C-alpha positions as CSV (number, residue, x, y, z in Angstrom):
1,X,70.8,86.5,99.5
2,X,72.8,87.2,102.3
3,X,72.6,86.8,106.2
4,X,74.5,89.0,108.2
5,X,75.1,88.7,111.9
6,X,77.6,90.3,114.4
7,X,80.3,88.0,116.1
8,X,81.8,89.7,119.1
9,X,84.0,88.5,121.9
10,X,82.9,91.4,124.0
11,X,80.4,94.1,124.0
12,X,81.7,97.2,122.1
13,X,79.1,99.5,123.3
14,X,78.5,100.5,119.4
15,X,75.1,101.6,118.7
16,X,73.4,103.0,115.5
17,X,70.0,104.1,114.8
18,X,70.4,104.5,111.1
19,X,67.3,104.4,109.0
20,X,66.4,104.8,105.2
21,X,67.0,108.2,104.3
22,X,63.9,110.0,102.8
23,X,65.3,110.1,99.2
24,X,67.1,107.6,97.3
25,X,70.5,107.4,99.5
26,X,71.1,104.2,101.4
27,X,72.7,106.0,104.0
28,X,74.0,109.2,105.1
29,X,77.1,109.8,107.3
30,X,79.4,106.9,108.9
31,X,77.1,105.3,111.0
32,X,75.6,101.6,110.1
33,X,73.4,98.8,111.6
34,X,72.5,95.4,110.5
35,X,69.3,96.8,108.7
36,X,71.4,99.1,106.8
37,X,73.8,96.4,105.7
38,X,70.7,94.3,104.7
39,X,69.6,97.4,102.5
40,X,73.2,97.6,101.0
41,X,73.3,94.1,100.2
42,X,70.2,94.2,98.1
43,X,71.1,97.2,96.5
44,X,74.5,95.7,95.5
45,X,73.0,92.5,94.2
46,X,70.8,94.3,91.8
47,X,73.6,95.7,90.1
48,X,75.9,92.7,90.5
49,X,73.5,89.9,89.4
50,X,71.2,92.0,87.3
51,X,73.6,94.1,85.6
52,X,77.0,92.5,85.6
53,X,75.7,88.8,85.5
54,X,78.0,87.9,88.4
55,X,77.2,84.5,89.9
56,X,78.2,84.4,93.4
57,X,77.7,81.6,96.5
58,X,75.0,82.7,98.7
59,X,76.9,84.9,101.3
60,X,77.1,85.0,105.2
61,X,78.3,88.2,106.4
62,X,79.9,88.2,109.7
63,X,80.9,91.5,111.7
64,X,84.0,91.1,113.7
65,X,86.5,93.2,115.8
66,X,89.8,93.9,115.3
67,X,90.8,90.9,117.8
68,X,89.0,88.7,115.8
69,X,90.1,89.7,112.5
70,X,94.1,89.0,113.9
71,X,92.4,85.5,115.0
72,X,91.3,85.2,111.3
73,X,94.7,86.1,110.1
74,X,96.4,83.4,112.4
75,X,93.9,80.7,111.0
76,X,94.5,81.7,107.3
77,X,90.9,83.5,107.4
78,X,89.3,80.0,108.2
79,X,86.2,80.1,110.7
80,X,87.7,77.2,112.6
81,X,91.0,75.4,112.7
82,X,92.6,72.9,114.6
83,X,95.0,74.2,117.2
84,X,98.8,74.5,117.1
85,X,101.5,76.6,118.2
86,X,102.5,78.4,115.1
87,X,99.1,80.0,114.9
88,X,99.5,81.7,118.1
89,X,103.0,83.1,117.0
90,X,101.2,84.4,114.1
91,X,98.5,86.1,116.3
92,X,101.3,87.8,118.7
93,X,103.3,88.8,115.6
94,X,100.4,90.5,113.9
95,X,99.0,91.9,117.0
96,X,102.3,93.4,118.1
97,X,102.6,95.1,114.8
98,X,99.1,96.3,114.6
99,X,99.1,97.8,118.3
100,X,102.5,99.8,117.4
101,X,101.0,101.1,114.2
102,X,103.2,99.4,112.0
103,X,100.5,97.6,110.1
104,X,96.9,97.8,109.5
105,X,94.1,95.3,109.4
106,X,92.2,94.1,106.2
107,X,88.8,95.7,105.7
108,X,87.5,92.2,105.2
109,X,88.5,88.5,104.9
110,X,86.3,86.1,102.5
111,X,86.3,82.7,102.7
112,X,85.8,79.9,99.7
113,X,82.8,78.3,101.0
114,X,79.1,77.9,100.3
115,X,77.7,80.1,101.7
116,X,80.8,82.4,101.3
117,X,81.6,83.8,104.7
118,X,82.7,87.3,104.4
119,X,84.2,88.9,107.6
120,X,83.7,92.9,107.8
121,X,85.0,95.0,110.6
122,X,83.1,96.7,112.7
123,X,85.1,99.8,112.8
124,X,84.5,100.3,109.1
125,X,82.3,103.1,108.1
126,X,78.9,102.8,106.2
127,X,81.0,103.3,102.9
128,X,83.5,100.7,103.5
129,X,80.9,98.3,104.6
130,X,79.3,98.9,101.0
131,X,82.8,98.6,99.3
132,X,83.9,95.4,101.2
133,X,80.6,93.6,100.5
134,X,80.7,94.5,96.9
135,X,84.4,93.3,96.9
136,X,84.1,90.1,98.7
137,X,80.5,88.7,99.0
138,X,79.9,89.3,95.3
139,X,83.5,89.9,93.5
140,X,85.5,87.4,95.2
141,X,82.6,85.0,95.6
142,X,81.8,85.0,91.9
143,X,85.4,84.1,91.1
144,X,85.5,81.4,93.7
145,X,82.4,79.6,92.3
146,X,83.2,80.0,88.5
147,X,86.9,79.7,88.2
148,X,87.7,76.3,86.8
149,X,90.8,76.0,89.1
150,X,88.4,76.2,92.3
151,X,85.9,73.8,90.8
152,X,88.5,71.6,89.8
153,X,90.2,71.4,93.3
154,X,87.8,72.6,95.8
155,X,84.8,71.5,97.6
156,X,83.0,74.9,98.6
157,X,80.2,73.1,100.3
158,X,82.2,70.6,102.5
159,X,85.4,72.8,103.8
160,X,83.7,73.9,106.9
161,X,82.5,70.4,107.8
162,X,86.0,69.3,107.0
163,X,87.6,71.7,109.1
164,X,85.2,70.6,111.9
165,X,86.2,67.2,111.5
166,X,89.8,68.0,111.5
167,X,89.7,70.0,114.7
168,X,87.8,67.3,116.5
169,X,90.1,64.5,115.3
170,X,93.2,66.2,116.3
171,X,92.0,67.1,119.4
172,X,90.9,63.4,120.2
173,X,94.5,62.5,119.1
174,X,96.0,65.0,121.6
175,X,93.7,63.2,124.5
176,X,94.8,59.8,123.5
177,X,98.5,60.2,122.5
178,X,99.6,63.2,124.2
179,X,99.7,66.9,123.0
180,X,103.5,66.8,122.3
181,X,103.6,63.7,120.2
182,X,100.5,65.6,118.0
183,X,102.2,68.8,117.9
184,X,105.8,67.2,116.9
185,X,103.9,65.8,114.1
186,X,102.0,68.6,112.9
187,X,105.3,70.7,113.0
188,X,106.8,68.1,110.3
189,X,103.8,68.2,108.4
190,X,103.5,72.1,108.1
191,X,107.4,72.1,107.2
192,X,106.4,69.8,103.9
193,X,103.2,71.7,103.1
194,X,104.7,73.3,100.1
195,X,105.7,70.0,98.6
196,X,102.5,68.3,99.9
197,X,100.2,69.3,97.0
198,X,99.0,67.7,93.5
199,X,99.8,70.1,90.7
200,X,97.8,68.1,88.2
201,X,94.3,66.4,88.5
202,X,94.7,62.9,89.1
203,X,91.2,61.5,90.2
204,X,87.7,62.6,90.6
205,X,86.7,65.7,92.5
206,X,87.4,65.3,96.5
207,X,84.2,65.4,98.5
208,X,85.2,66.9,101.7
209,X,81.8,66.1,103.3
210,X,82.1,62.5,103.4
211,X,85.8,62.5,104.8
212,X,84.7,61.8,108.5
213,X,83.0,58.5,106.9
214,X,86.1,57.7,105.1
215,X,88.4,58.2,108.0
216,X,86.2,55.6,109.6
217,X,86.4,53.3,106.7
218,X,90.2,53.8,106.4
219,X,90.8,52.8,110.0
220,X,88.4,49.5,109.6
221,X,90.1,48.6,106.6
222,X,93.5,49.0,108.1
223,X,92.6,47.1,111.0
224,X,91.3,44.4,108.8
225,X,94.6,43.9,106.9
226,X,97.0,44.7,109.6
227,X,100.2,43.0,109.0
228,X,103.4,44.0,111.2
229,X,105.5,43.8,108.3
230,X,108.0,47.0,109.1
231,X,108.7,45.8,112.5
232,X,109.7,42.2,111.8
233,X,112.9,40.8,110.1
234,X,112.0,39.0,106.8
235,X,112.3,35.2,106.9
236,X,114.4,33.0,104.6
237,X,111.4,32.5,102.5
238,X,110.9,36.0,102.0
239,X,114.9,36.8,101.3
240,X,114.5,34.0,98.6
241,X,111.7,35.7,96.6
242,X,113.2,37.8,93.7
243,X,113.5,41.5,94.1
244,X,111.5,43.6,91.4
245,X,114.1,45.6,89.2
246,X,114.2,49.1,89.8
247,X,111.9,50.4,86.9
248,X,109.0,47.8,88.3
249,X,109.6,48.8,91.8
250,X,109.0,52.4,90.9
251,X,106.1,51.5,89.0
252,X,104.5,49.7,91.7
253,X,104.9,52.5,94.2
254,X,103.8,55.2,91.5
255,X,107.2,56.8,91.3
256,X,108.0,59.7,90.8
257,X,105.8,61.4,93.2
258,X,105.6,65.3,93.4
259,X,103.2,65.3,96.4
260,X,105.7,64.2,99.3
261,X,103.1,64.3,102.1
262,X,101.0,62.1,100.0
263,X,103.8,59.6,99.5
264,X,104.6,59.6,103.2
265,X,100.6,59.1,104.0
266,X,100.6,56.0,101.9
267,X,103.9,54.5,102.2
268,X,106.1,55.8,105.3
269,X,107.0,52.5,107.1
270,X,106.7,53.5,110.8
271,X,103.6,55.8,110.9
272,X,100.8,54.7,112.9
273,X,97.0,55.2,111.3
274,X,96.2,58.1,113.2
275,X,99.5,59.9,112.0
276,X,98.8,59.0,108.6
277,X,95.3,60.6,109.1
278,X,96.8,63.7,110.3
279,X,99.1,64.1,107.4
280,X,96.2,63.7,105.2
281,X,94.3,66.5,107.1
282,X,97.5,68.9,106.6
283,X,98.1,67.9,102.8
284,X,94.0,68.4,102.1
285,X,94.1,71.8,103.4
286,X,97.3,72.9,101.9
287,X,95.7,71.6,98.5
288,X,92.6,73.6,99.1
289,X,94.4,76.8,99.2
290,X,96.6,75.9,95.9
291,X,94.1,77.7,93.7
292,X,94.5,80.8,95.3
293,X,98.1,80.9,94.9
294,X,97.4,80.3,91.1
295,X,94.9,83.1,90.6
296,X,95.8,85.7,93.1
297,X,96.0,88.5,90.4
298,X,92.9,87.6,88.6
299,X,90.8,86.8,91.8
300,X,91.9,90.4,93.0
301,X,91.4,92.1,89.8
302,X,88.0,90.6,89.3
303,X,87.0,91.7,93.2
304,X,88.4,94.9,92.5
305,X,86.9,95.6,89.1
306,X,83.5,94.3,90.4
307,X,83.4,96.8,93.6
308,X,84.7,99.6,91.3
309,X,81.5,99.1,88.9
310,X,78.8,98.7,91.6
311,X,80.3,101.7,93.6
312,X,80.2,103.7,90.5
313,X,76.7,102.8,89.4
314,X,75.5,103.3,93.1
315,X,76.6,106.8,92.6
316,X,75.4,107.2,89.3
317,X,71.8,106.2,90.4
318,X,71.9,108.3,93.6
319,X,72.3,105.6,96.0
320,X,75.6,107.0,97.8
321,X,76.1,110.7,97.9
322,X,79.3,112.5,96.5
323,X,81.2,112.4,100.1
324,X,80.8,108.6,100.3
325,X,81.9,108.3,96.5
326,X,85.0,110.3,97.4
327,X,85.8,108.3,100.4
328,X,85.5,105.1,98.2
329,X,87.6,106.6,95.7
330,X,90.5,107.3,98.0
331,X,90.5,103.6,99.3
332,X,90.1,102.5,95.8
333,X,93.0,104.4,94.5
334,X,95.3,103.5,97.3
335,X,94.5,99.8,96.5
336,X,95.4,100.0,92.9
337,X,98.6,102.2,93.1
338,X,101.3,101.1,91.4
339,X,104.7,102.3,92.7
340,X,107.3,102.9,90.0
341,X,110.2,100.5,89.9
342,X,112.6,103.2,91.5
343,X,110.1,104.2,94.0
344,X,111.1,103.1,97.5
345,X,107.8,101.7,98.0
346,X,108.3,99.4,95.2
347,X,107.9,95.6,96.1
348,X,107.1,94.0,92.7
349,X,103.8,94.3,90.4
350,X,100.6,95.1,92.8
351,X,98.2,92.4,92.0
352,X,95.3,94.7,92.6
353,X,96.9,97.3,90.1
354,X,97.6,94.9,87.0
355,X,94.4,92.9,87.9
356,X,92.1,95.8,87.9
357,X,94.0,97.1,84.7
358,X,93.5,94.0,82.9
359,X,90.1,94.0,83.5
360,X,89.2,97.5,82.6
361,X,91.5,97.1,79.4
362,X,89.6,93.7,78.4
363,X,86.3,95.9,78.6
364,X,87.7,98.7,76.5
365,X,89.1,96.1,73.9
366,X,85.4,94.9,73.7
367,X,83.7,98.2,73.5
368,X,86.1,100.7,72.2
369,X,88.8,98.7,70.3
370,X,91.7,100.4,68.1
371,X,93.2,99.0,65.2
372,X,96.0,97.6,67.3
373,X,93.2,95.7,69.4
374,X,91.7,94.4,66.1
375,X,95.0,93.0,65.2
376,X,96.1,91.3,68.7
377,X,92.5,90.4,69.9
378,X,90.5,89.5,66.9
379,X,88.1,87.2,68.8
380,X,86.8,90.0,71.4
381,X,87.8,93.4,69.7
382,X,84.3,95.4,69.3
383,X,82.0,92.7,70.3
384,X,80.1,94.9,72.8
385,X,79.9,92.3,75.6
386,X,82.4,93.4,78.0
387,X,80.9,91.9,81.1
388,X,80.3,88.6,79.1
389,X,84.0,88.4,78.1
390,X,85.1,89.2,81.5
391,X,82.9,86.4,83.0
392,X,84.7,84.0,80.5
393,X,88.0,85.3,81.5
394,X,87.3,85.0,85.2
395,X,86.2,81.4,84.6
396,X,88.6,80.0,82.4
397,X,91.9,81.2,83.1
398,X,94.5,81.5,85.9
399,X,97.1,84.5,86.2
400,X,99.9,83.2,83.7
401,X,97.3,82.1,81.2
402,X,95.4,85.3,81.3
403,X,98.7,87.4,80.8
404,X,99.7,85.2,78.0
405,X,96.5,85.7,76.2
406,X,95.1,89.3,77.2
407,X,98.0,91.5,78.3
408,X,97.6,93.9,75.5
409,X,100.5,96.3,74.0
410,X,98.2,99.5,75.1
411,X,98.5,98.2,78.8
412,X,102.0,97.5,78.6
413,X,102.7,100.9,77.5
414,X,100.4,102.5,80.1
415,X,102.2,100.6,82.8
416,X,105.6,101.0,81.3
417,X,106.7,97.4,81.3
418,X,109.6,96.1,79.9
419,X,111.9,93.0,80.2
420,X,115.4,93.0,81.7
421,X,117.9,90.1,82.2
422,X,119.9,90.1,85.4
423,X,122.8,87.5,85.0
424,X,124.6,87.2,88.1
425,X,127.6,86.2,85.8
426,X,127.4,89.6,83.8
427,X,128.4,93.1,85.1
428,X,125.4,95.0,83.2
429,X,121.7,94.5,83.1
430,X,120.2,93.7,79.6
431,X,117.1,95.4,78.3
432,X,115.7,92.4,76.6
433,X,112.1,93.7,75.3
434,X,111.0,97.1,74.9
435,X,107.6,98.5,73.3
436,X,107.7,96.9,69.9
437,X,105.9,94.2,68.3
438,X,108.3,91.3,69.2
439,X,108.9,93.1,72.4
440,X,105.4,92.7,73.5
441,X,105.3,89.2,73.1
442,X,108.4,88.6,74.9
443,X,107.1,90.9,77.8
444,X,103.9,88.7,78.1
445,X,105.9,85.6,78.3
446,X,108.3,86.9,81.0
447,X,105.6,88.5,83.1
448,X,103.5,85.1,82.9
449,X,106.5,83.1,83.7
450,X,106.5,85.4,87.3
451,X,102.9,84.1,87.7
452,X,103.5,80.4,87.0
453,X,103.5,78.6,90.4
454,X,104.9,75.5,88.8
455,X,108.0,77.6,88.1
456,X,108.2,79.6,91.4
457,X,107.9,76.4,93.7
458,X,110.9,74.0,93.5
459,X,110.4,71.0,91.8
460,X,111.0,68.2,94.4
461,X,109.9,64.6,93.8
462,X,110.2,61.2,95.3
463,X,112.4,59.3,92.7
464,X,113.2,56.0,94.5
465,X,112.9,53.7,97.8
466,X,114.0,50.1,98.3
467,X,111.4,49.0,100.8
468,X,112.8,45.6,101.0
469,X,116.2,46.6,101.4
470,X,117.7,49.7,103.3
471,X,114.7,51.9,102.6
472,X,116.7,55.0,102.0
473,X,114.2,57.6,100.6
474,X,115.6,59.2,97.6
475,X,114.3,62.5,96.2
476,X,115.6,64.7,93.4
477,X,115.3,68.7,93.1
478,X,115.5,69.6,89.5
479,X,117.1,73.3,89.4
480,X,115.2,75.9,87.1
481,X,116.8,78.9,85.8
482,X,120.0,78.2,87.9
483,X,117.8,78.7,91.4
484,X,118.8,76.4,93.8
485,X,117.6,75.4,97.4
486,X,118.5,77.8,100.1
487,X,120.9,75.6,101.9
488,X,119.7,75.7,105.7
489,X,116.1,75.7,105.0
490,X,116.8,72.6,102.9
491,X,118.6,71.0,106.0
492,X,115.8,71.6,108.3
493,X,112.9,70.4,105.9
494,X,114.8,67.2,105.3
495,X,115.1,66.5,109.1
496,X,111.4,66.7,109.3
497,X,111.0,64.3,106.3
498,X,113.6,62.0,107.8
499,X,111.9,61.9,111.0
500,X,108.3,60.9,109.4
501,X,110.0,58.6,107.0
502,X,111.8,56.8,109.9
503,X,115.0,55.9,107.7
504,X,117.6,57.9,105.8
505,X,116.6,60.4,103.3
506,X,118.9,61.4,100.4
507,X,118.0,64.5,98.3
508,X,119.9,65.3,94.8
509,X,119.8,68.8,93.1
510,X,120.2,68.3,89.6
511,X,120.6,70.6,86.5
512,X,120.8,69.2,83.1
513,X,120.9,65.7,84.6
514,X,124.1,66.7,86.4
515,X,124.2,66.4,90.1
516,X,125.0,69.8,91.7
517,X,124.5,69.0,95.4
518,X,123.6,66.1,97.6
519,X,121.9,66.4,100.9
520,X,121.5,63.5,103.3
521,X,120.2,63.1,106.6
522,X,119.1,60.5,109.4
523,X,116.0,60.7,111.5
524,X,116.7,62.6,114.8
525,X,113.4,61.7,116.4
526,X,111.0,58.9,116.1
527,X,107.0,59.2,115.8
528,X,106.4,55.6,116.8
């Protein structure tokens, strides 16, 4: 099912002559080679697919160096990417932190593609290679392939081809229009990535494999219909035409519009076709990563539960020895460790810890339910199909919905979860929900809100623009739970937006229909 190859920039001098042990063990010691990786992958596949019923993509395992892992960090883990100075900055920062010992490197990186590309570090021991293949090439891959959010928003078969097209297209633009002009445009597009996504499906699934042909069709169509409307003064005849009213104008422009990059791509008066295409590239890639933000906890929970069960079964069947299993448990326990709220290491709820705990708890409810479980989860309690229920959960829920549906009172007690209200206007912190029937429901809801990306991201929308008048672009930010924009960041992002739009931009912050703050800026540079 998997193909493995070693990708290196220079020879490392590492050699291994591992061969199948005489008994049932897959390996002994730390050394590994590609024959061993193939044996390990086959053994994992029998458990993951044969016993657990996982349905992953085909896997392509790439063995990389620490330098290449740092490269992958800089390019968000993708196998190829367009050039931009920010990636170099990220590489320099991570390399400095790694060389000084302030941070380690991931054991693996996995890409949502078909085949699923799984990068594993050549420094890993044979045990760790087994662990990360189970975690990434089967756990994450199954989640990518089957979860409805990824099916709705991503095209795993076409992403690598699209990235290749994007890289070549931007390189061609640099040659034709100058590297500085392209860099400035990408700077502004990157600044708007967080407001450059559709949060709700609007059209059919985007087929990334045909984007090269679509770009050509868009360019030819634009040339055929070109009208230099934005660079001419309207004549008297145009002035005599009645202007549509505000509601009709907004309807024609599809306002309000939550995807600011999409609106600029389609409507910005001064952008050239190649500039619109680059905005589209940045927007599509930002959209591609959006499902991962919605499913971080459950994605890691699926992968962590899968590797734990697979490694346990390999040990139970005598395919890894006690030493390897202890090495695995040491790594696993570090990953799922949840510091207490008063621990200096506490930085919030560990997504690996909660995701893994929820998967284990759901399996427990299916196999060994209590009376409380029967009352809270009558549809799954005692069904004796833990893997089947988990596959359904991994396919049909995202983080906030799985917490709302499956966080049990037993797990709330085990993790010591409770709800507090920290009102900045009050001197004391209020304990709002404890371990009672009503408290369990309130804790569920409060925790689910923390995973709801639509509540975390600022709600900024384009609400109006008079293209026949002053072309002033108007946006609105609806304040939720009293959280307003950080002022300095808001000014910086608005300047990028004004530069792309080419005319003044106004942003109003509103709370309960009352304007709290107004930002207004003029373009400081031109992309013409």
